[in-house]
C-alpha positions as CSV (number, residue, x, y, z in Angstrom):
1,M,53.2,29.2,-64.9
2,R,54.8,31.2,-67.7
3,G,52.5,31.3,-70.8
4,R,49.7,29.5,-68.8
5,P,48.6,32.0,-66.2
6,K,45.4,30.1,-65.3
7,L,47.2,26.7,-64.9
8,F,47.4,26.2,-61.1
9,T,49.4,23.4,-59.6
10,S,48.3,23.8,-56.0
11,Y,45.2,24.7,-54.0
12,A,47.0,27.7,-52.5
13,A,47.7,29.1,-56.0
14,D,44.1,28.5,-57.1
15,A,42.7,30.3,-54.0
16,A,45.1,33.3,-54.2
17,I,43.6,36.7,-54.2
18,F,45.7,37.8,-57.2
19,P,46.6,34.5,-58.9
20,T,48.5,35.9,-61.9
21,T,51.6,38.1,-62.1
22,L,49.7,40.6,-64.3
23,Q,47.0,41.1,-61.6
24,K,49.6,41.6,-58.9
25,G,51.5,44.1,-61.0
26,L,48.4,46.1,-61.9
27,V,47.2,46.2,-58.3
28,A,50.6,47.3,-57.1
29,L,50.8,50.0,-59.8
30,G,47.3,51.2,-58.9
31,I,48.1,51.5,-55.2
32,L,51.3,53.4,-56.0
33,I,49.4,55.9,-58.2
34,L,46.8,56.4,-55.4
35,F,49.6,57.2,-53.0
36,L,51.2,59.7,-55.3
37,M,48.0,61.3,-56.6
38,P,47.5,64.0,-53.9
39,F,51.0,65.4,-54.2
40,D,52.4,68.3,-56.2
41,I,56.1,67.9,-56.4
42,P,57.4,71.5,-56.6
43,G,60.6,72.7,-58.1
44,I,63.4,74.8,-56.8
45,S,62.8,78.5,-57.3
46,G,65.4,80.5,-59.1
47,P,67.5,80.6,-62.2
48,V,69.0,77.4,-63.8
49,P,72.5,76.7,-62.4
50,R,75.3,77.0,-65.0
51,A,76.5,73.5,-64.1
52,F,73.5,72.0,-65.9
53,P,74.0,71.3,-69.6
54,E,71.9,73.4,-72.0
55,S,70.5,70.3,-73.5
56,W,68.6,69.4,-70.4
57,P,64.8,69.9,-70.6
58,I,64.5,73.0,-68.4
59,V,61.0,74.7,-68.3
60,G,61.4,78.4,-68.0
61,D,63.6,79.5,-65.2
62,R,62.1,77.1,-62.6
63,F,62.8,73.4,-62.4
64,T,62.7,70.3,-60.3
65,I,65.7,68.0,-59.6
66,L,65.1,64.3,-59.2
67,G,68.6,63.0,-58.3
68,Q,70.7,64.8,-60.9
69,I,67.9,65.1,-63.6
70,P,65.7,68.1,-63.8
71,I,62.0,67.4,-64.5
72,I,59.0,69.5,-65.3
73,K,58.2,72.0,-62.5
74,D,54.5,71.0,-62.2
75,G,55.3,67.5,-61.0
76,L,54.6,64.1,-62.5
77,P,52.2,63.9,-65.4
78,F,48.6,62.8,-64.7
79,I,49.4,62.0,-61.0
80,R,49.2,65.7,-59.9
81,F,45.6,66.4,-60.7
82,L,44.5,65.6,-57.1
83,G,46.8,68.3,-55.8
84,D,43.7,70.4,-56.1
85,G,41.8,70.3,-52.9
86,N,38.5,70.2,-54.8
87,W,39.3,66.6,-55.8
88,I,41.1,65.4,-52.7
89,R,38.0,65.7,-50.6
90,P,35.7,63.6,-52.9
91,M,38.4,60.9,-53.2
92,T,38.9,60.8,-49.4
93,E,35.1,60.3,-49.2
94,V,35.4,57.5,-51.7
95,F,37.7,55.7,-49.3
96,I,35.5,56.2,-46.3
97,F,32.3,55.2,-48.1
98,G,34.2,52.2,-49.6
99,I,34.8,50.8,-46.1
100,A,31.1,51.2,-45.2
101,A,30.0,49.7,-48.6
102,L,32.3,46.7,-48.1
103,G,30.5,46.0,-44.8
104,L,27.1,46.2,-46.5
105,N,28.4,43.9,-49.2
106,L,29.3,41.3,-46.6
107,L,25.7,41.5,-45.3
108,A,23.6,42.0,-48.5
109,G,25.9,40.8,-51.2
110,V,27.6,37.8,-49.6
111,A,25.0,36.7,-46.9
112,G,21.9,37.9,-48.9
113,Q,20.3,39.8,-46.0
114,V,18.5,43.0,-46.9
115,S,19.4,46.1,-44.8
116,L,18.3,49.7,-45.0
117,G,19.8,50.7,-41.7
118,H,23.4,50.9,-42.5
119,A,23.5,54.6,-41.7
120,F,22.3,53.8,-38.2
121,F,25.4,51.6,-37.5
122,M,27.6,54.3,-39.0
123,G,26.0,56.8,-36.5
124,A,26.7,54.3,-33.7
125,G,30.4,54.3,-34.6
126,A,30.5,58.1,-34.9
127,C,28.9,58.6,-31.5
128,T,31.4,56.1,-30.0
129,A,34.2,58.1,-31.5
130,A,32.7,61.4,-30.2
131,V,32.5,60.1,-26.6
132,M,35.7,58.2,-26.4
133,G,37.9,60.6,-28.4
134,G,36.2,63.9,-27.7
135,E,37.7,66.5,-25.4
136,P,36.6,66.1,-21.8
137,G,34.7,68.8,-20.0
138,G,32.1,71.2,-21.3
139,R,28.5,70.3,-22.3
140,F,29.6,67.3,-24.5
141,W,30.6,63.9,-23.2
142,G,34.3,63.1,-23.9
143,W,37.1,61.0,-22.6
144,G,40.0,62.3,-24.7
145,L,41.3,58.8,-25.6
146,P,43.8,58.3,-28.5
147,I,42.7,57.2,-32.0
148,W,44.2,53.7,-31.6
149,I,41.6,53.0,-28.9
150,W,38.5,54.8,-30.0
151,L,38.6,53.9,-33.7
152,P,38.6,50.1,-33.2
153,A,36.1,50.7,-30.4
154,A,33.8,52.5,-32.8
155,G,33.7,49.3,-34.9
156,I,33.3,47.0,-31.9
157,V,30.4,49.0,-30.4
158,A,28.6,49.1,-33.7
159,A,29.2,45.3,-34.1
160,L,27.6,44.7,-30.6
161,V,24.6,46.8,-31.7
162,G,24.4,44.7,-34.8
163,I,24.5,41.5,-32.7
164,I,21.6,42.8,-30.7
165,V,19.6,43.5,-33.8
166,S,20.6,40.3,-35.6
167,P,17.9,38.0,-34.0
168,T,15.4,39.7,-36.3
169,A,17.3,38.4,-39.3
170,V,16.6,34.9,-38.2
171,K,12.8,35.4,-37.9
172,L,12.3,37.9,-40.8
173,R,13.3,37.8,-44.5
174,G,13.2,40.0,-47.5
175,L,11.0,43.1,-47.4
176,Y,10.1,42.6,-43.7
177,L,13.7,42.6,-42.7
178,G,14.3,45.7,-44.8
179,I,11.5,47.6,-43.1
180,V,12.8,46.7,-39.6
181,T,16.3,47.9,-40.4
182,L,14.8,51.0,-42.0
183,G,13.2,51.8,-38.6
184,L,16.7,51.8,-37.0
185,V,17.6,55.0,-39.0
186,F,14.7,56.9,-37.5
187,I,15.5,55.6,-34.0
188,G,19.1,56.8,-34.4
189,I,18.0,60.3,-35.4
190,H,15.6,60.5,-32.5
191,L,18.2,59.3,-30.0
192,S,20.7,62.0,-31.3
193,R,18.0,64.6,-30.4
194,V,17.3,63.1,-27.0
195,F,21.0,63.0,-26.1
196,P,22.7,66.1,-27.6
197,Q,25.6,65.5,-25.2
198,I,26.8,62.8,-27.6
199,A,26.4,64.0,-31.1
200,G,25.7,67.7,-30.4
201,D,22.8,69.8,-31.6
202,T,20.5,68.6,-34.4
203,E,21.6,71.5,-36.7
204,S,25.3,72.1,-36.0
205,G,26.5,69.0,-34.3
206,R,29.8,68.8,-32.3
207,R,33.5,68.8,-33.1
208,Y,34.8,65.3,-33.6
209,P,38.4,64.2,-32.6
210,E,41.2,64.7,-35.1
211,F,43.1,62.1,-37.0
212,D,46.2,62.6,-34.9
213,V,47.9,59.5,-33.6
214,K,48.9,59.7,-29.9
215,L,50.3,57.2,-27.5
216,W,48.0,58.5,-24.8
217,K,46.9,62.1,-24.0
218,E,50.1,64.0,-24.6
219,E,50.1,67.4,-26.2
220,S,52.4,66.5,-29.1
221,P,51.0,63.6,-31.2
222,L,53.2,60.8,-32.5
223,I,51.9,61.3,-36.0
224,N,50.5,64.8,-36.7
225,V,47.7,64.6,-39.3
226,S,45.7,67.8,-38.4
227,S,48.3,70.3,-39.4
228,E,50.7,70.9,-42.3
229,D,54.3,69.6,-42.3
230,S,57.4,70.5,-44.3
231,V,59.3,67.5,-45.6
232,T,62.8,67.6,-46.9
233,G,65.3,65.4,-48.6
234,W,63.0,62.8,-50.2
235,F,65.0,61.4,-53.2
236,G,66.9,64.6,-53.5
237,L,63.8,66.8,-53.9
238,N,63.5,70.2,-52.4
239,V,61.4,71.1,-49.4
240,F,57.7,70.7,-49.9
241,E,54.6,70.9,-47.6
242,V,52.3,68.1,-46.9
243,K,48.8,69.6,-46.3
244,T,46.2,68.4,-43.9
245,E,43.9,67.2,-46.7
246,Q,46.7,65.1,-48.2
247,K,47.5,63.4,-44.9
248,V,43.8,62.6,-44.2
249,Y,43.7,61.2,-47.7
250,L,46.6,58.9,-47.1
251,F,45.2,57.9,-43.7
252,C,41.9,56.9,-45.2
253,L,43.6,55.2,-48.2
254,I,45.6,53.0,-45.8
255,A,42.4,52.2,-43.9
256,V,40.4,51.2,-47.0
257,I,43.3,49.0,-48.2
258,L,43.4,47.1,-44.9
259,M,39.6,46.7,-44.7
260,T,39.5,45.6,-48.4
261,W,42.1,42.9,-47.7
262,L,40.2,41.8,-44.6
263,A,36.8,41.6,-46.5
264,K,38.3,39.6,-49.3
265,N,39.8,37.1,-46.9
266,I,36.6,36.8,-45.0
267,S,34.8,35.9,-48.2
268,R,37.3,33.0,-48.8
269,T,37.0,31.5,-45.3
270,R,34.7,28.9,-43.9
271,T,32.5,31.8,-42.6
272,G,32.3,33.4,-46.0
273,R,31.4,30.1,-47.7
274,A,28.6,29.6,-45.1
275,L,27.3,33.1,-45.7
276,Q,27.2,32.5,-49.5
277,A,25.3,29.2,-48.9
278,I,22.7,31.0,-46.8
279,R,22.4,33.6,-49.5
280,D,21.8,31.0,-52.3
281,R,19.4,28.7,-50.4
282,D,19.1,29.1,-46.6
283,I,17.0,26.0,-46.0
284,A,19.4,23.8,-48.0
285,A,22.4,25.3,-46.2
286,E,20.8,24.5,-42.8
287,V,20.1,20.9,-43.9
288,M,23.8,20.6,-44.8
289,G,24.8,21.7,-41.3
290,V,25.2,25.4,-41.5
291,N,24.1,27.1,-38.3
292,E,21.8,29.8,-39.9
293,A,21.3,31.8,-36.7
294,K,25.0,31.9,-35.8
295,Y,26.2,33.0,-39.3
296,K,23.5,35.6,-39.7
297,R,24.6,37.1,-36.4
298,T,28.1,37.0,-37.7
299,A,27.1,38.7,-40.9
300,F,25.4,41.5,-39.0
301,A,28.3,41.9,-36.6
302,L,30.9,42.1,-39.5
303,S,28.8,44.6,-41.5
304,S,28.2,46.7,-38.4
305,F,31.9,46.7,-37.6
306,Y,32.7,48.1,-41.0
307,A,29.9,50.6,-40.7
308,G,31.2,51.8,-37.3
309,I,34.7,52.3,-38.5
310,A,33.4,54.2,-41.6
311,G,31.1,56.3,-39.4
312,A,33.9,57.4,-37.1
313,L,36.1,58.2,-40.1
314,Y,33.3,60.1,-41.8
315,A,32.5,62.2,-38.7
316,M,36.2,63.1,-38.4
317,F,36.4,63.9,-42.1
318,L,33.4,66.3,-41.8
319,G,34.9,67.8,-38.6
320,K,31.6,68.9,-37.2
321,A,28.6,66.7,-37.8
322,A,25.1,66.1,-36.3
323,G,23.2,62.9,-35.9
324,A,21.0,63.9,-38.8
325,E,23.9,63.3,-41.2
326,F,23.3,59.6,-40.8
327,S,20.0,59.7,-42.5
328,L,17.8,57.5,-44.7
329,F,19.4,59.0,-47.8
330,L,22.8,57.8,-46.7
331,S,21.5,54.2,-46.4
332,V,19.9,54.5,-49.8
333,E,23.2,55.7,-51.2
334,F,24.9,52.5,-50.1
335,I,22.2,50.4,-51.7
336,A,22.8,52.4,-54.9
337,I,26.6,51.6,-54.5
338,L,25.9,47.9,-54.4
339,L,23.4,47.8,-57.2
340,I,25.5,50.0,-59.5
341,G,28.8,48.4,-58.7
342,G,27.8,44.8,-58.4
343,A,26.6,43.1,-55.2
344,G,28.6,40.2,-53.8
345,T,32.0,41.4,-55.3
346,I,34.7,43.4,-53.7
347,S,35.9,45.1,-56.9
348,G,32.3,45.9,-57.9
349,T,31.7,47.5,-54.5
350,L,34.7,49.7,-54.9
351,L,33.8,50.6,-58.4
352,G,30.3,51.5,-57.4
353,T,31.6,53.6,-54.5
354,F,33.8,55.6,-56.8
355,F,31.0,56.1,-59.3
356,V,28.4,57.1,-56.8
357,V,30.6,59.5,-54.8
358,I,32.4,61.1,-57.7
359,L,29.2,61.5,-59.8
360,P,27.8,64.5,-57.9
361,E,31.2,66.2,-58.0
362,A,31.4,65.5,-61.8
363,V,27.9,66.8,-62.4
364,K,28.7,70.0,-60.4
365,K,31.9,70.6,-62.3
366,V,30.2,70.0,-65.7
367,T,27.4,72.4,-64.6
368,E,29.9,75.1,-63.6
369,W,31.8,74.6,-66.9
370,L,28.7,74.9,-69.0
371,E,27.7,78.0,-67.0
372,D,31.0,79.7,-68.1
373,Q,30.6,78.8,-71.8
374,E,29.6,81.6,-74.1
375,G,28.8,81.0,-77.8
376,G,29.4,77.9,-79.9
377,I,27.9,74.5,-79.4
378,T,28.8,74.3,-75.7
379,G,27.3,77.7,-75.0
380,A,24.1,76.6,-76.8
381,I,23.9,73.4,-74.7
382,G,24.4,75.5,-71.5
383,D,21.6,77.9,-72.6
384,V,19.2,74.9,-73.1
385,L,20.1,73.0,-69.9
386,L,20.7,75.7,-67.4
387,T,18.5,78.3,-65.8
388,E,19.5,81.2,-63.6
389,G,16.0,82.3,-62.7
390,P,13.0,84.0,-64.4
391,G,13.2,84.1,-68.2
392,D,15.2,80.8,-68.4
393,F,13.4,77.5,-68.7
394,G,16.3,75.0,-68.5
395,P,15.8,71.8,-66.3
396,V,19.0,72.5,-64.3
397,S,18.9,75.4,-61.9
398,T,22.2,77.2,-60.9
399,A,20.4,79.8,-58.7
400,S,20.5,79.6,-54.9
401,V,16.7,79.1,-54.9
402,S,15.5,76.8,-57.7
403,P,12.3,77.9,-59.6
404,G,9.4,75.5,-59.7
405,W,10.2,74.1,-63.2
406,A,13.9,73.3,-62.6
407,L,15.9,71.1,-60.2
408,G,19.1,72.0,-58.4
409,V,22.3,70.0,-58.9
410,F,21.7,67.9,-55.7
411,D,18.2,67.1,-56.8
412,W,19.4,66.0,-60.2
413,N,22.0,63.7,-58.5
414,V,19.1,62.0,-56.6
415,V,17.2,61.6,-59.9
416,I,20.3,60.1,-61.6
417,Y,20.8,57.6,-58.7
418,G,17.2,56.4,-59.0
419,A,17.5,56.1,-62.8
420,L,20.7,54.2,-62.6
421,I,19.4,51.8,-60.0
422,V,16.4,51.0,-62.3
423,V,18.6,50.7,-65.4
424,F,21.1,48.4,-63.8
425,L,18.5,46.2,-62.2
426,I,16.8,45.7,-65.5
427,F,19.7,45.5,-68.0
428,E,22.8,44.5,-65.9
429,P,22.1,43.0,-62.4
430,L,25.8,42.6,-61.8
431,G,26.4,46.3,-62.3
432,L,29.7,47.8,-63.3
433,F,31.4,44.6,-62.4
434,G,29.2,42.7,-64.9
435,I,30.0,45.2,-67.6
436,W,33.7,44.8,-66.9
437,M,33.4,41.0,-67.0
438,K,31.7,41.1,-70.5
439,I,34.5,43.4,-71.8
440,R,37.2,41.2,-70.4
441,N,35.6,38.0,-71.7
442,Y,35.1,39.5,-75.1
443,W,38.8,40.7,-75.2
444,K,40.0,37.2,-74.2
445,G,37.8,35.5,-76.9
446,W,38.4,38.0,-79.7
447,P,38.3,37.5,-82.6
448,F,36.1,34.4,-81.9
449,T,32.6,34.8,-80.6
450,Y,32.4,31.4,-78.7
C-alpha cells in the first residue's frame, strides 16, 4: 500500500519474498548490474563523423554510439571494472561457492545440523560430472553426455550419498555429528587416489567437461561457452567480443540466481518450517508431530544436492582438478562463510560468500600495491609490513619462499579467516547480516533511539 509498505492485506503479500516495491526495484537493479558488470562496451574506431554536432561529448577521436548518442569510449561508468579478467574469475567463484554455501545453510543454518563434510559432497558431484560428461576412451572414465544431463545428475548423485549418510544425523548430535562428517572428507580424498580413473592423478587431476550446452553429442554445441564469440547489432552498438570468462560468469550467475530462488522458497514451505522447528528444539518438534528422521534425511539430501551442483561447476571452472581440491580447508571455508555472513539467512549466506572469496584477492591486490609504493606514507607502511627476504623483518612475505618470521599471503588469509570467525562468534553471532539489520533498524528509527 502506498505510504504504508509494511501494511499487508493478504497472506500472500505477507509471505512474499520481496514484499515492498523498493525491495523489488533494488533486487532488479542489482541483478541488472551483475549482468552488465563483465562487459566492456567498446567504441567504433576512427575519426568522428562530420554529421555529428560539435557540441556532442566526443572523447578524443574514438567514441561509442548508443542509438544516435555517442558515449564515453570506455563503456558505462562503474559497471566496466569486471572487464578485467583478474576480477571476473573471483566473482565467478563467488557464484559457485554461493550455491554450495546455500546448501550448507539449509543443513546447518535452517535445520541446525553440524556438518564438516561439505567438500566431500562437492567432490561427489565433481566426480559424477567427470564420468558422465568426460570424453569417452583413454585412461579416464567418460560417457560424453551433454551438460543438461550430467549437471543435474551431479546434484542427484550427491543427494543420494547424503541420504545414505543421513541416518547418522538421527543418532548423533552436535560435536559427534561434526566429527563423523569430517571423516567423509578424508574418505573422499582416499577414494580419489584409489580410483584415478574418475578424478585423475592426485597432483594434476583430469580435464573436466566444458560449459557448452549440447542437445546430445554433436560437434557444434547449441550454446558455445568455451570459446569467444563476436556479437553485432545490440542496441546499435558496434561489433564486440564476448570472452569465454564472461560467458562462464553469466552461466554461473544464472545458476546462482535459480538456486537462491529455490533455497528461499524451500525455507518458506512446510519442509522449511519443519527444519526450523528441529533446529530450535528437536524434541518439542517431534512431540508436535514433526518426523525428525524424515526431515533430517531431507535436509542432508537438499544440502548434498546443492553441494553436488556446486562441485561440478567448480571442477569445470578450474578446468583441471584433482580429488585433493575438495579438502578439509574447503569445508572450513564454508563454515567461515556461514559464521561471517549469518547462518540461517539467504542474504547473509551470499554476503558471507562474497566477503570470504573476495577477501584473499583483495589482500593480494593490496599487497601488490604496497609493494609498488616508494616513499611517502604508503611506502613506509609497505616497508614495515612487507618482506622480500633476508634483511627485511615485515610480517607479510612477498617472496616465493617465505622466511621463518613471515607468512605468505595465503597463510595470512587463513589467519584472517580464523580471527574473523572468533570475532563474529563473540561480538556478532548473526554475522554481516546482523550488522546490516542493526544499521537498517537504526536508520528506520532515527532520530529516535527507541
